[in-house]
DRENDO-1510 file (C-alpha; in Angstrom, 1 decimal, always signed):
<recs>
REC; n; res; u; v; w
REC; 1; MET; +0.0; +0.1; +0.1 .
REC; 2; LEU; +2.6; +2.6; +1.2 .
REC; 3; GLU; +4.8; +1.5; -2.3 .
REC; 4; ARG; +1.8; +2.4; -4.7 .
REC; 5; LEU; +0.6; +5.9; -2.7 .
REC; 6; ARG; +4.3; +6.6; -3.0 .
REC; 7; GLU; +4.2; +6.2; -6.7 .
REC; 8; ARG; +1.1; +7.8; -7.3 .
REC; 9; TYR; +1.6; +11.1; -4.9 .
REC; 10; PRO; +5.6; +11.2; -4.4 .
REC; 11; LEU; +5.6; +15.1; -3.7 .
REC; 12; VAL; +3.0; +15.8; -0.8 .
REC; 13; LYS; +2.9; +18.7; +1.2 .
REC; 14; THR; -0.1; +20.7; +3.1 .
REC; 15; GLN; -2.2; +22.8; +0.7 .
REC; 16; LEU; -2.3; +25.6; +3.2 .
REC; 17; ASP; -0.6; +28.7; +2.1 .
REC; 18; HIS; +1.5; +30.1; +5.4 .
REC; 19; SER; +5.0; +32.0; +5.9 .
REC; 20; THR; +5.3; +31.0; +9.1 .
REC; 21; PRO; +4.6; +28.3; +11.9 .
REC; 22; PHE; +2.4; +30.7; +13.3 .
REC; 23; GLN; +0.2; +31.5; +10.2 .
REC; 24; LEU; -0.1; +27.5; +9.6 .
REC; 25; LEU; -1.2; +27.5; +13.0 .
REC; 26; ILE; -4.0; +29.6; +12.3 .
REC; 27; ALA; -4.9; +28.6; +9.1 .
REC; 28; THR; -5.1; +25.1; +10.3 .
REC; 29; ILE; -7.3; +25.9; +13.0 .
REC; 30; MET; -9.4; +28.0; +10.4 .
REC; 31; SER; -9.4; +24.6; +7.9 .
REC; 32; ALA; -12.0; +22.8; +10.4 .
REC; 33; GLN; -15.3; +22.0; +8.2 .
REC; 34; CYS; -14.1; +24.4; +5.4 .
REC; 35; THR; -11.8; +23.6; +2.4 .
REC; 36; ASP; -8.1; +24.6; +1.8 .
REC; 37; ASN; -9.2; +26.6; -1.3 .
REC; 38; GLN; -11.5; +28.5; +0.9 .
REC; 39; VAL; -8.8; +28.8; +4.0 .
REC; 40; ASN; -6.3; +30.2; +1.5 .
REC; 41; LYS; -8.4; +32.9; +0.1 .
REC; 42; VAL; -9.1; +33.9; +3.6 .
REC; 43; THR; -5.7; +33.7; +5.0 .
REC; 44; LYS; -4.6; +35.9; +2.2 .
REC; 45; LYS; -6.4; +38.5; +3.6 .
REC; 46; LEU; -6.0; +38.0; +7.3 .
REC; 47; PHE; -2.3; +38.0; +7.4 .
REC; 48; ALA; -2.2; +40.7; +5.1 .
REC; 49; ARG; -3.4; +42.8; +7.6 .
REC; 50; TYR; -2.7; +40.6; +11.1 .
REC; 51; PRO; +0.7; +39.1; +9.8 .
REC; 52; ALA; +1.8; +37.8; +13.7 .
REC; 53; PRO; +0.7; +36.8; +16.7 .
REC; 54; CYS; +0.9; +40.6; +18.6 .
REC; 55; ASP; -1.4; +41.8; +15.5 .
REC; 56; ILE; -3.9; +39.2; +16.0 .
REC; 57; ALA; -3.8; +39.4; +19.6 .
REC; 58; ALA; -4.7; +43.0; +19.3 .
REC; 59; ALA; -7.1; +42.5; +16.3 .
REC; 60; PRO; -10.9; +43.9; +16.8 .
REC; 61; LEU; -12.6; +40.4; +17.7 .
REC; 62; ASN; -15.2; +41.3; +15.5 .
REC; 63; ASP; -12.7; +42.3; +12.3 .
REC; 64; ILE; -11.2; +38.8; +12.5 .
REC; 65; LYS; -14.6; +37.6; +12.9 .
REC; 66; ARG; -15.9; +39.6; +9.4 .
REC; 67; ILE; -12.8; +38.6; +7.5 .
REC; 68; ILE; -12.9; +34.8; +8.3 .
REC; 69; TYR; -16.9; +34.5; +8.1 .
REC; 70; SER; -16.7; +32.4; +4.9 .
REC; 71; THR; -14.9; +29.5; +6.4 .
REC; 72; GLY; -18.2; +28.8; +8.6 .
REC; 73; PHE; -18.4; +28.0; +12.6 .
REC; 74; TYR; -16.6; +31.8; +12.3 .
REC; 75; ASN; -17.4; +32.9; +15.9 .
REC; 76; ASN; -15.8; +30.2; +17.7 .
REC; 77; LYS; -12.8; +30.1; +15.3 .
REC; 78; ALA; -12.3; +33.6; +15.7 .
REC; 79; LYS; -12.4; +33.2; +19.4 .
REC; 80; ASN; -10.0; +30.5; +19.3 .
REC; 81; ILE; -7.7; +32.6; +16.7 .
REC; 82; LYS; -7.5; +35.4; +18.8 .
REC; 83; GLY; -6.8; +33.2; +21.9 .
REC; 84; CYS; -4.3; +31.0; +20.5 .
REC; 85; ALA; -2.5; +34.2; +19.3 .
REC; 86; ASN; -2.7; +35.9; +23.0 .
REC; 87; ALA; -1.4; +32.5; +24.3 .
REC; 88; VAL; +2.0; +31.9; +21.8 .
REC; 89; LEU; +2.5; +35.6; +22.4 .
REC; 90; GLU; +2.5; +35.6; +26.3 .
REC; 91; ASP; +3.2; +31.9; +27.0 .
REC; 92; TYR; +5.9; +31.4; +24.3 .
REC; 93; LYS; +7.3; +35.1; +23.4 .
REC; 94; SER; +5.4; +34.9; +19.8 .
REC; 95; ILE; +7.4; +31.5; +19.0 .
REC; 96; VAL; +4.9; +28.6; +18.3 .
REC; 97; PRO; +6.1; +25.7; +20.2 .
REC; 98; GLU; +7.0; +22.2; +18.7 .
REC; 99; ASP; +6.0; +19.8; +21.1 .
REC; 100; ILE; +2.5; +18.5; +21.2 .
REC; 101; GLU; +1.8; +18.7; +25.0 .
REC; 102; SER; +2.3; +22.4; +24.6 .
REC; 103; LEU; +0.5; +23.1; +21.2 .
REC; 104; ILE; -2.5; +21.1; +22.4 .
REC; 105; LYS; -2.9; +23.4; +25.4 .
REC; 106; LEU; -3.6; +26.2; +23.1 .
REC; 107; PRO; -6.8; +27.7; +22.3 .
REC; 108; GLY; -8.4; +25.9; +19.7 .
REC; 109; VAL; -6.0; +23.1; +18.9 .
REC; 110; GLY; -6.6; +19.5; +19.0 .
REC; 111; ARG; -4.2; +16.6; +18.0 .
REC; 112; LYS; -5.0; +17.1; +14.5 .
REC; 113; THR; -4.1; +20.6; +14.1 .
REC; 114; ALA; -0.7; +20.2; +16.4 .
REC; 115; ASN; +0.6; +17.3; +14.1 .
REC; 116; VAL; -0.7; +19.2; +11.0 .
REC; 117; VAL; +2.2; +21.9; +12.5 .
REC; 118; ARG; +4.6; +19.8; +13.9 .
REC; 119; SER; +4.8; +18.0; +10.6 .
REC; 120; ALA; +4.6; +20.6; +8.0 .
REC; 121; ALA; +6.1; +23.6; +9.9 .
REC; 122; PHE; +9.0; +21.8; +11.9 .
REC; 123; GLY; +9.5; +18.8; +10.1 .
REC; 124; TYR; +8.4; +16.0; +12.7 .
REC; 125; GLU; +7.0; +12.8; +11.3 .
REC; 126; ALA; +3.6; +12.7; +12.1 .
REC; 127; ILE; +0.1; +11.1; +11.4 .
REC; 128; VAL; -2.8; +13.7; +10.9 .
REC; 129; VAL; -6.3; +11.9; +11.3 .
REC; 130; ASP; -8.8; +13.9; +9.6 .
REC; 131; THR; -11.8; +12.4; +7.7 .
REC; 132; HIS; -10.1; +11.2; +4.8 .
REC; 133; VAL; -7.9; +9.4; +7.2 .
REC; 134; MET; -10.4; +8.2; +9.1 .
REC; 135; ARG; -12.4; +6.6; +6.7 .
REC; 136; LEU; -9.6; +5.3; +4.2 .
REC; 137; SER; -7.9; +3.5; +7.4 .
REC; 138; ARG; -11.1; +2.0; +7.9 .
REC; 139; ARG; -12.1; +1.2; +4.1 .
REC; 140; LEU; -8.6; -0.3; +3.7 .
REC; 141; GLY; -8.8; -2.8; +6.9 .
REC; 142; LEU; -6.1; -0.6; +9.0 .
REC; 143; THR; -8.5; -0.4; +12.0 .
REC; 144; ASP; -11.9; -0.5; +12.9 .
REC; 145; LEU; -11.7; +2.0; +15.1 .
REC; 146; ARG; -13.7; +5.5; +15.1 .
REC; 147; ASP; -12.2; +7.4; +17.4 .
REC; 148; PRO; -9.1; +10.1; +15.8 .
REC; 149; VAL; -7.1; +10.0; +18.5 .
REC; 150; LYS; -7.0; +6.2; +19.1 .
REC; 151; ILE; -6.7; +6.2; +15.3 .
REC; 152; GLU; -3.7; +8.1; +15.3 .
REC; 153; PHE; -2.2; +5.5; +17.8 .
REC; 154; LYS; -3.1; +2.6; +16.0 .
REC; 155; LEU; -1.6; +3.8; +12.5 .
REC; 156; MET; +1.2; +4.6; +14.6 .
REC; 157; GLU; +1.8; +1.3; +15.4 .
REC; 158; ILE; +1.7; -0.6; +11.9 .
REC; 159; ILE; +3.2; +2.2; +9.7 .
REC; 160; PRO; +7.0; +2.7; +9.6 .
REC; 161; LYS; +7.6; +6.4; +11.5 .
REC; 162; ASP; +9.7; +7.6; +8.3 .
REC; 163; SER; +6.0; +7.3; +6.3 .
REC; 164; TRP; +3.7; +8.9; +8.9 .
REC; 165; SER; +3.6; +12.3; +7.4 .
REC; 166; ASP; +3.6; +11.4; +3.6 .
REC; 167; LEU; +0.7; +9.0; +4.4 .
REC; 168; SER; -1.6; +11.3; +6.2 .
REC; 169; LEU; -1.1; +13.7; +2.6 .
REC; 170; GLN; -1.3; +10.5; +0.6 .
REC; 171; PHE; -4.2; +9.5; +1.8 .
REC; 172; ILE; -6.0; +13.1; +1.8 .
REC; 173; TYR; -4.9; +13.3; -1.9 .
REC; 174; PHE; -6.3; +9.8; -2.5 .
REC; 175; GLY; -9.4; +10.4; -0.9 .
REC; 176; ARG; -10.3; +13.4; -2.7 .
REC; 177; GLU; -9.1; +12.0; -6.2 .
REC; 178; ILE; -10.2; +8.7; -5.9 .
REC; 179; CYS; -11.9; +7.0; -2.3 .
REC; 180; ASP; -14.6; +9.8; -1.9 .
REC; 181; ALA; -16.9; +9.6; +1.2 .
REC; 182; LYS; -20.0; +8.7; -0.9 .
REC; 183; LYS; -18.8; +7.7; -4.4 .
REC; 184; PRO; -15.2; +5.8; -4.4 .
REC; 185; LEU; -14.1; +5.4; -7.7 .
REC; 186; CYS; -13.4; +1.4; -7.3 .
REC; 187; ASP; -13.1; +0.8; -11.1 .
REC; 188; ILE; -10.0; +3.0; -11.6 .
REC; 189; CYS; -8.5; +2.5; -7.9 .
REC; 190; PHE; -4.9; +1.5; -7.8 .
REC; 191; LEU; -5.6; -0.3; -4.4 .
REC; 192; PHE; -8.5; -2.4; -5.7 .
REC; 193; ASP; -6.9; -5.7; -5.6 .
REC; 194; ILE; -5.4; -5.3; -1.7 .
REC; 195; CYS; -8.7; -3.4; -0.5 .
REC; 196; PRO; -11.0; -5.3; +1.9 .
REC; 197; THR; -13.8; -3.3; +1.2 .
REC; 198; ARG; -13.7; -2.9; -2.3 .
REC; 199; GLY; -16.6; -2.9; -4.3 .
REC; 200; LYS; -19.1; -2.2; -1.0 .
</recs>
């Protein structure tokens, strides 16, 4: 499976636009229930106006809400974005922490967001469990678990560590291109012969 995924998607990286680890952190918070393309449109405006933790921390909450409105759940996201900026500014002197324990203490940051930042901004191997990774892990028979944190740890047990970050992104690419939630394209799938749920 890993060999075929690497062959199909040899170069994978996060599709969230960012210039700094902090901007990636904010973009990832914003990406919940929203497409990367839409987030990128919004972050272009947000970071042009408020590029750093001190800028967002000082920004009027209503202005953040106005800018990020189109990403959905904007009230909660705006509160988390401002709270996260304040925490990075005050607790970490404007430097985004690299360890997962510190990251998940930030407002709006769970293991998924923390792992995106650790992987894409700092180069750590990390498994990011989003809806694609959850779905494909189950369809490909890697787990029957439903809890994202439990899925993350299960995949960490069975996937070689040097493939963790790539696997997460390869699953996202694969989920978008072929293994769709509602209509998987099993007839053109390059994993068809090894998939235990093929055609179902």
